[in-house]
C-alpha positions in Angstrom: 84.5 113.7 89.6 86.7 111.2 91.2 89.2 109.0 89.3 90.9 105.9 90.8 94.2 104.8 89.3 94.8 101.1 89.1 98.5 101.4 88.5 100.9 102.5 91.2 103.1 105.6 91.4 105.1 107.5 94.1 103.3 110.5 95.6 105.0 113.1 93.4 104.2 111.2 90.2 100.7 110.5 91.4 100.2 114.3 91.9 101.6 114.9 88.4 99.2 112.4 86.9 96.3 114.1 88.6 97.5 117.6 87.4 97.9 116.3 83.8 94.2 115.1 83.9 93.0 118.5 85.1 92.8 117.7 88.8 94.7 117.0 92.0 95.2 114.2 94.6 91.9 114.2 96.4 91.6 116.3 99.5 89.3 114.5 102.0 88.7 117.7 103.8 84.9 117.4 104.5 82.9 114.7 106.2 80.8 114.4 103.1 83.8 113.7 100.8 85.3 111.3 103.4 82.1 109.3 103.7 81.5 109.2 99.9 85.0 107.9 99.3 84.7 105.3 102.0 81.6 103.9 100.3 83.2 104.0 96.8 86.3 102.2 98.0 84.6 99.4 99.8 85.8 96.0 98.5 88.7 97.7 96.8 92.5 97.9 97.3 93.5 98.8 100.8 95.8 101.8 100.3 95.6 105.0 98.1 97.7 108.1 98.1 95.6 111.2 98.8 96.4 114.9 98.8 97.9 115.4 102.3 101.5 116.1 103.1 103.8 117.5 105.7 107.0 119.5 105.1 108.7 119.0 108.4 108.7 118.3 112.1 106.7 118.9 114.2 104.2 117.0 112.0 101.5 119.2 110.7 99.8 117.6 107.7 98.2 120.0 105.2 96.0 119.4 102.2 97.4 120.3 98.8 94.5 122.7 98.1 95.0 124.4 101.5 94.0 123.9 105.1 95.2 121.7 107.9 94.3 118.0 107.9 93.7 118.1 111.7 93.3 115.1 114.0 90.1 113.6 112.7 90.0 110.4 110.6 93.5 109.2 111.3 94.0 105.4 111.6 94.9 104.3 115.1 98.5 105.2 116.1 98.9 107.5 113.1 100.6 109.7 112.1 103.7 107.8 113.3 106.6 108.8 111.1 107.9 111.7 113.3 108.3 113.8 110.2 110.1 111.2 108.1 106.9 109.9 106.5 105.8 113.1 104.7 102.9 111.9 102.5 99.4 110.7 103.3 97.4 107.8 102.2 93.9 106.4 102.8 94.4 102.9 104.4 92.0 100.1 105.2 93.0 97.7 108.1 90.0 97.0 110.4 88.5 100.3 109.1 89.4 103.2 106.8 91.7 106.0 108.1 94.6 108.2 107.2 98.2 107.1 107.5 101.5 108.8 106.9 104.1 107.0 104.7 107.2 107.7 102.7 106.6 109.7 99.5 108.7 107.4 97.4 106.7 104.3 97.9 104.5 103.3 94.9 100.8 103.1 95.7 97.4 103.4 94.0 96.0 106.9 94.1 92.8 108.9 93.9 92.3 112.1 91.9 89.6 114.7 92.0 89.1 115.9 88.5 87.7 119.4 87.7 85.4 120.0 84.8 
């Protein structure tokens, strides 16, 4: 089950809200999940925190549930923070894609809830 939050939180607090609800920030680690979320977020807000992060430089983004994010599905020119932007979001410009951004910014977020 997927839950979209309409209020904004920084990445750490967003992760905490997901955990409180029995889930985690969504890991878009399969093509099926990525495509499904793209369809569900059409005509929606243009930026959501998701469950990707890096803990240093060189930049190697990982999913909170394990595994490397890899190079697929990044927005053009991303990641571009050189290790200073340690959290990931799903962003819509001319298309959907992953971006890196500071973890302290307040953004909408998507949780995957386990039942």
